[in-house]
C-alpha positions in Angstrom: -11.3 59.3 168.9 -15.0 58.9 169.7 -17.2 56.5 167.7 -19.3 59.4 166.5 -16.3 61.3 165.2 -15.0 58.1 163.4 -18.4 57.7 161.8 -18.4 61.4 160.6 -15.0 61.0 159.1 -16.0 57.8 157.3 -19.1 59.5 155.8 -16.9 62.3 154.5 -14.7 59.8 152.7 -17.5 57.7 151.3 -18.4 58.1 147.6 -21.9 59.2 146.7 -24.0 56.3 145.7 -24.2 57.4 142.1 -20.5 57.3 141.7 -20.2 53.6 142.6 -18.7 51.6 139.8 -18.1 54.5 137.4 -14.3 54.1 137.3 -14.7 50.4 136.5 -17.4 51.2 134.0 -15.1 53.7 132.3 -12.4 51.1 131.9 -14.9 48.7 130.4 -16.1 51.2 127.9 -12.6 52.0 126.9 -11.7 48.4 126.1 -14.9 47.1 124.7 -14.4 45.8 121.2 -16.3 47.2 118.2 -18.4 50.3 118.5 -17.7 51.7 121.9 -16.0 55.0 122.1 -15.8 58.1 124.3 -16.5 61.6 123.2 -14.7 64.2 125.2 -16.4 67.6 125.5 -14.3 70.6 124.6 -16.2 73.5 125.9 -14.9 77.1 126.5 -15.6 78.2 130.0 -14.0 81.7 130.0 -16.7 84.4 130.0 -19.4 81.8 130.5 -21.3 82.6 127.3 -24.6 80.9 127.0 -24.4 79.0 123.7 -28.2 78.6 123.4 -29.3 82.2 124.3 -32.3 83.2 122.2 -33.3 79.6 121.3 -37.0 79.1 121.2 -37.4 75.6 122.8 -41.2 75.7 121.9 -40.6 76.0 118.2 -41.3 72.3 117.6 -45.0 73.0 118.4 -45.1 75.0 115.1 -44.7 71.8 113.1 -47.5 69.9 111.4 -50.0 68.8 114.1 -51.7 65.4 114.5 -53.4 63.4 117.2 -53.1 59.7 117.9 -55.8 58.0 120.0 -54.4 55.3 122.2 -56.2 52.0 122.7 -57.8 53.3 125.9 -59.0 56.6 124.3 -56.2 58.9 125.6 -55.2 61.5 123.0 -51.5 61.9 122.3 -50.2 65.2 120.8 -48.0 64.6 117.8 -45.9 66.9 115.5 -44.3 65.7 112.3 -41.6 67.0 109.9 -40.9 65.4 106.5 -37.6 66.2 104.8 -36.8 66.2 101.1 -39.1 65.6 98.2 -41.4 62.7 97.6 -40.0 62.0 94.1 -37.9 58.8 93.6 -34.3 59.7 93.1 -33.0 56.2 92.6 -31.2 56.1 95.9 -34.1 54.9 98.1 -33.6 51.6 99.9 -37.2 51.2 101.1 -40.6 52.5 100.6 -42.8 53.7 97.8 -42.6 56.9 95.8 -45.4 58.5 97.7 -44.1 57.5 101.2 -41.0 58.4 103.1 -38.0 56.1 102.8 -38.2 55.7 106.5 -39.8 57.2 109.6 -37.9 58.2 112.8 -40.0 58.3 116.0 -38.7 60.2 119.0 -39.9 59.4 122.5 -39.1 61.8 125.3 -38.4 61.2 129.0 -40.1 61.5 132.4 -41.5 64.9 133.2 -40.3 66.2 129.8 -42.0 66.6 126.4 -41.2 66.5 122.7 -39.5 69.9 123.0 -36.6 68.1 124.7 -35.7 66.9 121.1 -35.4 70.5 119.9 -31.8 70.4 118.7 -32.2 67.0 116.9 -35.4 68.1 115.2 -33.8 71.1 113.5 -30.3 69.7 112.9 -31.5 66.5 111.3 -34.0 68.4 109.1 -30.9 70.1 107.6 -28.9 67.0 107.3 -31.7 65.0 105.7 -32.8 67.8 103.3 -31.9 65.6 100.3 -33.6 62.5 101.7 -37.3 61.8 102.1 -37.4 61.0 105.9 -40.3 61.6 108.2 -39.7 62.6 111.8 -42.4 62.0 114.4 -42.4 63.6 117.8 -45.1 63.0 120.4 -45.9 63.9 124.1 -46.3 60.8 126.2 -49.5 60.5 128.1 -49.8 62.9 131.0 -47.0 65.0 129.5 -47.0 68.2 127.4 -50.1 68.7 125.3 -51.3 65.1 125.5 -54.3 64.0 127.7 -53.8 63.3 131.4 -53.1 59.7 132.4 -55.1 58.0 135.1 -53.1 56.1 137.8 -54.3 52.8 136.4 -53.0 53.7 132.9 -49.6 55.1 134.1 -47.8 51.9 133.4 -44.8 50.8 131.3 -47.0 48.4 129.4 -49.3 51.2 128.4 -46.4 53.4 127.3 -45.3 50.6 125.0 -48.8 50.2 123.6 -49.0 54.0 123.1 -45.8 53.8 121.0 -47.3 51.0 119.0 -50.4 53.2 118.3 -48.2 56.1 117.2 -46.3 53.8 114.8 -49.6 52.4 113.4 -51.1 55.8 112.9 -48.1 58.0 111.9 -46.0 55.4 110.0 -48.4 52.9 108.5 -45.8 51.7 105.9 -42.1 51.5 105.6 -39.3 50.9 108.0 -39.1 52.8 111.4 -36.2 53.9 113.5 -37.0 54.5 117.2 -35.1 57.0 119.4 -35.8 57.1 123.1 -34.4 59.2 126.0 -34.8 58.2 129.6 -38.3 56.9 130.1 -38.7 57.1 126.3 -36.0 54.4 126.0 -38.0 52.3 128.5 -41.1 52.8 126.4 -39.2 51.4 123.4 -38.2 48.4 125.5 -41.8 47.9 126.6 -42.8 48.0 122.9 -40.2 45.3 122.1 -41.4 43.1 125.0 -45.1 43.4 124.1 -44.9 43.7 120.3 -41.8 41.7 119.5 -42.9 40.9 116.0 -42.2 44.5 115.0 -38.5 43.8 115.6 -38.4 40.4 113.8 -37.5 39.6 110.2 -41.1 40.3 109.3 -41.4 43.5 111.3 -40.8 47.1 110.4 -38.4 48.4 113.1 -35.0 49.0 111.5 -33.0 50.6 114.3 -33.1 51.7 117.9 -31.3 54.5 119.8 -31.3 54.3 123.6 -30.2 57.6 125.2 -29.6 58.0 128.9 -31.9 55.2 129.9 -32.0 51.9 131.9 -33.5 48.5 131.5 -34.3 48.2 135.2 -35.7 50.6 137.9 -33.8 53.8 138.4 -33.9 53.6 142.2 -31.6 50.5 142.1 -28.6 52.7 141.6 -27.6 56.3 141.2 -29.2 59.6 142.4 -32.5 58.0 141.6 -32.3 56.5 145.1 -33.3 60.0 146.2 -36.7 59.4 144.7 -37.3 56.5 147.0 -38.7 58.2 150.1 -41.8 58.1 152.3 -43.0 61.5 151.0 -43.3 60.3 147.4 -44.9 57.0 148.6 -47.6 58.9 150.5 -48.2 61.3 147.5 -48.5 58.3 145.2 -51.4 56.9 147.3 -52.9 60.4 147.5 -53.0 60.8 143.8 -55.0 57.7 143.4 -57.5 58.4 146.2 -57.5 62.1 147.0 -56.3 63.9 143.9 -57.4 67.3 145.1 -55.2 66.9 148.2 -52.2 66.3 146.0 -52.8 69.5 144.1 -53.1 71.3 147.3 -49.8 69.9 148.4 -48.0 70.6 145.1 -45.3 72.6 147.0 -44.4 69.5 149.0 -44.2 67.4 145.8 -42.0 69.9 144.0 -39.6 70.1 146.9 -39.4 66.3 147.1 -38.9 65.4 143.5 -37.8 68.4 141.4 -34.4 69.0 143.0 -33.5 65.4 142.2 -34.5 65.7 138.5 -32.9 69.1 138.0 -29.7 68.1 139.7 -29.4 65.1 137.5 -30.0 67.0 134.2 -26.5 68.3 133.4 -22.8 67.7 134.0 -20.9 69.8 136.6 -19.3 72.2 134.1 -22.3 72.7 131.7 -23.3 76.3 131.3 -26.5 77.4 129.5 -29.1 79.2 131.6 -31.4 79.0 128.6 -31.3 75.2 128.3 -31.5 74.9 132.1 -34.6 77.0 132.3 -36.2 75.1 129.4 -35.7 71.8 131.2 -36.9 73.2 134.6 -39.9 74.6 132.9 -40.8 71.2 131.3 -40.5 69.6 134.8 -42.5 72.3 136.5 -45.3 72.1 133.9 -45.8 68.4 134.3 -48.8 67.7 136.4 -48.3 66.4 140.0 -50.5 63.4 139.2 -48.3 62.4 136.2 -45.1 62.9 138.2 -46.2 60.8 141.1 -48.0 58.1 139.1 -45.0 57.4 137.0 -42.5 57.4 139.9 -43.6 53.8 140.8 -43.1 52.8 137.2 -39.5 54.1 137.1 -38.7 52.5 140.5 -39.9 49.0 139.7 -39.8 48.5 135.9 -37.8 45.6 134.5 -37.5 45.5 130.7 -34.3 43.3 130.5 -36.1 40.7 128.5 -36.7 43.2 125.7 -32.9 43.6 125.0 -32.5 40.3 123.0 -35.6 41.4 120.9 -34.1 44.8 120.2 -30.7 43.2 119.4 -32.1 41.9 116.1 -31.7 45.4 114.6 -28.9 48.0 114.6 -28.7 50.0 117.8 -26.8 52.8 119.5 -26.5 53.4 123.3 -25.5 56.8 124.6 -24.9 58.0 128.1 -23.0 60.8 130.0 -20.5 59.6 132.5 -22.0 62.1 135.0 -25.5 60.9 134.5 -26.8 60.5 138.1 -30.3 59.4 137.2 -29.5 56.5 134.9 -25.8 56.0 135.6 -23.3 54.8 133.0 -23.1 51.2 134.2 -26.8 50.8 133.2 -25.9 51.8 129.6 -22.9 49.6 129.5 -24.9 46.6 130.6 -27.5 47.2 127.9 -24.8 47.7 125.3 -23.2 44.4 126.3 -26.5 42.6 125.6 -27.3 44.2 122.2 -25.1 42.2 120.0 -22.5 43.0 117.3 -24.5 45.6 115.5 -24.5 48.0 118.4 -22.5 51.1 119.2 -21.8 52.7 122.5 -21.1 56.4 123.1 -19.9 57.7 126.4 -20.1 61.5 126.7 -17.5 62.7 129.2 -18.7 65.4 131.7 -22.3 65.1 130.7 -25.4 64.4 132.8 -28.9 63.0 132.1 -30.2 65.5 129.5 -27.8 64.4 126.8 -30.0 65.5 123.9 -29.8 69.1 125.2 -26.4 69.1 126.8 -24.4 67.6 124.0 -26.9 67.9 121.1 -24.4 67.3 118.2 -23.3 64.0 119.7 -26.9 62.7 119.9 -27.6 64.1 116.4 -24.5 62.4 115.0 -25.5 59.1 116.7 -29.1 59.2 115.2 -27.7 60.1 111.8 -25.3 57.2 111.9 -28.0 54.8 113.1 -30.2 55.8 110.2 -27.3 55.1 107.8 -26.9 51.7 109.4 -30.6 50.9 109.7 -31.9 47.7 108.3 -34.8 45.3 109.0 -34.0 42.3 111.1 -32.2 39.5 109.3 -34.3 36.6 108.0 -34.6 33.3 109.8 -31.5 31.1 109.4 -31.8 28.2 107.1 -31.6 25.0 109.1 -29.6 22.0 108.0 -32.7 19.8 107.6 -34.3 22.4 105.4 -31.2 22.4 103.1 -31.3 18.6 102.9 -34.9 18.7 101.8 -34.2 21.1 99.0 
């Protein structure tokens, strides 16, 4: 047998990079004590009926509108929904009569927009109809209806500061639960690193949900490796120095990046042309500059030091075992560092767009997190303090 033939046979047998470690990670998830569990998807495939046909994925933009100005002057588009009535019913744990008992802030992912939380927005509004809870959705800079982001401001630090501005403006009082998907989860980690006091015993963060995300750069493992190529590197430089040239070459950019993002969105047996089209439309309507500028952020970010900060409050980590952009081992690693008051959900057969592929699972996880939410515990009493009375 020739050397070339042996090499071809070896390549055929080789697992794709994003599969590496999944079997081991699955075993770890099955035996981890406490809050780790798998959710198997039971989906009818005969007839291939689209379960989301007729859904208006832009309906979230009919909600109450607001604008948050970031510290560098960029305007962030915000929509809010407040459930229940403001009257005190005697069951409220936090807050004043005139303010929500708590606020839940949703942070979307790379090349997406607040509409990616469509199912959670409407399902949770029904579930919390008898509670006074405020939901805040916003488009990250450069995405959706928010202002464009310059290359210099397209950083993870800035995304964390943007989230801090949203909290200050839209939730000035009361406890806050944060829910982030993909790059949105990374934004929350950036917030924790740069504004750690918000997560302390004197802070206001009462819970964190990390959905299909990673604490380190996505090109280190998974299909995200496909984003690490010379074409993207060249386009990144072009965005900074010759933006018009990038717009002229938008076809090249789309061919280089979009197939990776679309392929990673759903599991292999998911069927919903409506949801698929909605995700593809969000990606296609994200500017080339935003797409290219944030690629470097996703490749190189490292928010691992934020995990001990987040661990001070209740958390939930959710990921699909077919997520090829932020593969399951990333989520298992985060879960293992978030302490006892954390829960892990593994969605079998699901890809990266978990909020849209398995919306009830994500909705249940958020609802459960809100029920468990609490501010960080107070500082422990040291022995010498006891002795001193």
